[in-house]
NUROKOL-133315 format. One record per residue (C-alpha): x, z, y; residue in one letter. Coordinates in steps of 0.5 Angstrom, whole numbers, plus 500, padded with zeros to 3 digits. Each point is the difference from the previous one (the first is absolute). Layout:
[r [X; Z; Y]; "a"],
...
//
This chain:
[r [508; 477; 491]; "m"],
[r [495; 495; 499]; "a"],
[r [493; 501; 502]; "g"],
[r [501; 504; 506]; "a"],
[r [496; 498; 506]; "k"],
[r [502; 500; 507]; "f"],
[r [498; 499; 507]; "e"],
[r [504; 496; 505]; "l"],
[r [497; 501; 508]; "y"],
[r [502; 501; 507]; "q"],
[r [498; 505; 505]; "k"],
[r [498; 500; 507]; "d"],
[r [503; 504; 506]; "e"],
[r [495; 506; 498]; "n"],
[r [504; 500; 493]; "d"],
[r [493; 497; 497]; "e"],
[r [500; 495; 494]; "i"],
[r [498; 493; 503]; "i"],
[r [494; 499; 495]; "s"],
[r [501; 493; 500]; "d"],
[r [507; 500; 498]; "s"],
[r [500; 504; 494]; "v"],
[r [502; 496; 494]; "i"],
[r [499; 503; 492]; "t"],
[r [506; 498; 496]; "l"],
[r [501; 502; 492]; "t"],
[r [507; 500; 497]; "s"],
[r [501; 496; 494]; "g"],
[r [503; 501; 493]; "d"],
[r [507; 500; 504]; "n"],
[r [498; 506; 504]; "g"],
[r [500; 495; 507]; "y"],
[r [495; 498; 505]; "v"],
[r [501; 494; 504]; "m"],
[r [497; 498; 507]; "q"],
[r [502; 494; 504]; "g"],
[r [498; 497; 507]; "g"],
[r [501; 507; 504]; "l"],
[r [501; 499; 507]; "d"],
[r [505; 504; 504]; "v"],
[r [498; 507; 501]; "g"],
[r [500; 507; 497]; "t"],
[r [496; 501; 493]; "y"],
[r [498; 506; 496]; "y"],
[r [500; 500; 492]; "l"],
[r [496; 506; 497]; "k"],
[r [498; 501; 492]; "e"],
[r [493; 500; 499]; "v"],
[r [499; 500; 493]; "e"],
[r [505; 502; 494]; "a"],
[r [500; 497; 493]; "p"],
[r [497; 505; 495]; "d"],
[r [505; 506; 499]; "g"],
[r [503; 500; 506]; "y"],
[r [499; 504; 507]; "v"],
[r [499; 496; 506]; "c"],
[r [505; 500; 505]; "s"],
[r [497; 503; 507]; "t"],
[r [506; 497; 504]; "v"],
[r [499; 494; 505]; "e"],
[r [506; 496; 501]; "k"],
[r [502; 496; 506]; "e"],
[r [502; 493; 500]; "i"],
[r [503; 496; 506]; "v"],
[r [500; 493; 500]; "i"],
[r [505; 498; 505]; "g"],
[r [501; 493; 504]; "e"],
[r [505; 496; 499]; "g"],
[r [499; 497; 493]; "g"],
[r [500; 493; 499]; "s"],
[r [494; 497; 496]; "q"],
[r [506; 498; 494]; "d"],
[r [501; 507; 499]; "v"],
[r [496; 505; 496]; "e"],
[r [499; 507; 503]; "n"],
[r [500; 505; 494]; "i"],
[r [499; 507; 501]; "v"],
[r [501; 505; 495]; "n"],
[r [496; 506; 500]; "v"],
[r [500; 506; 494]; "r"],
[r [494; 505; 499]; "f"],
[r [502; 506; 496]; "a"],
[r [495; 500; 495]; "n"],
[r [499; 505; 494]; "s"],
[r [496; 501; 494]; "l"],
[r [495; 505; 500]; "i"],
[r [502; 506; 496]; "p"],
[r [496; 501; 494]; "h"],
[r [497; 507; 499]; "t"],
[r [496; 503; 495]; "g"],
[r [506; 499; 495]; "g"],
[r [502; 503; 494]; "m"],
[r [504; 505; 504]; "g"],
[r [494; 503; 503]; "t"],
[r [497; 501; 494]; "t"],
[r [506; 504; 497]; "l"],
[r [500; 504; 506]; "f"],
[r [492; 502; 499]; "s"],
[r [501; 501; 493]; "i"],
[r [506; 505; 501]; "v"],
[r [496; 503; 506]; "g"],
[r [494; 501; 496]; "g"],
[r [504; 504; 495]; "a"],
[r [503; 504; 505]; "l"],
[r [494; 502; 502]; "i"],
[r [497; 502; 493]; "a"],
[r [506; 504; 498]; "t"],
[r [499; 504; 507]; "a"],
[r [493; 501; 498]; "g"],
[r [501; 502; 493]; "v"],
[r [506; 505; 502]; "i"],
[r [495; 503; 506]; "f"],
[r [495; 501; 495]; "v"],
[r [505; 503; 495]; "i"],
[r [503; 505; 505]; "s"],
[r [493; 502; 502]; "r"],
[r [498; 502; 493]; "k"],
[r [506; 504; 499]; "k"],
[r [499; 504; 506]; "r"],
[r [493; 501; 498]; "a"],
[r [503; 503; 493]; "r"],
[r [505; 504; 504]; "n"],
[r [495; 503; 505]; "a"],
[r [495; 502; 494]; "a"],
//
């Protein structure tokens, strides 16, 4: 999903975001984000802005960069966010329901008026 914006950050011992650790990342045309040069530690990744037409995920993913990796080996972490299109509202289905509902109300009104007139004639 191209154009999604994420924040990658670390937290302190009070579970507060360390403000100078925040890195903003934007997914490319292939839907991936890449960040190199991270030190060993625990990081958190959160989507902060979804592309037009999509719902922004509220999930915060934990990423742990462990010790023991060599400089020649890349540590690749795959993280997936469940994201969905924003549902479209006000389509043809709602228009059809409104028309049918209005017709039912109008029919009920006409039947009510006719039955009142018949009662008035029969009472007289």
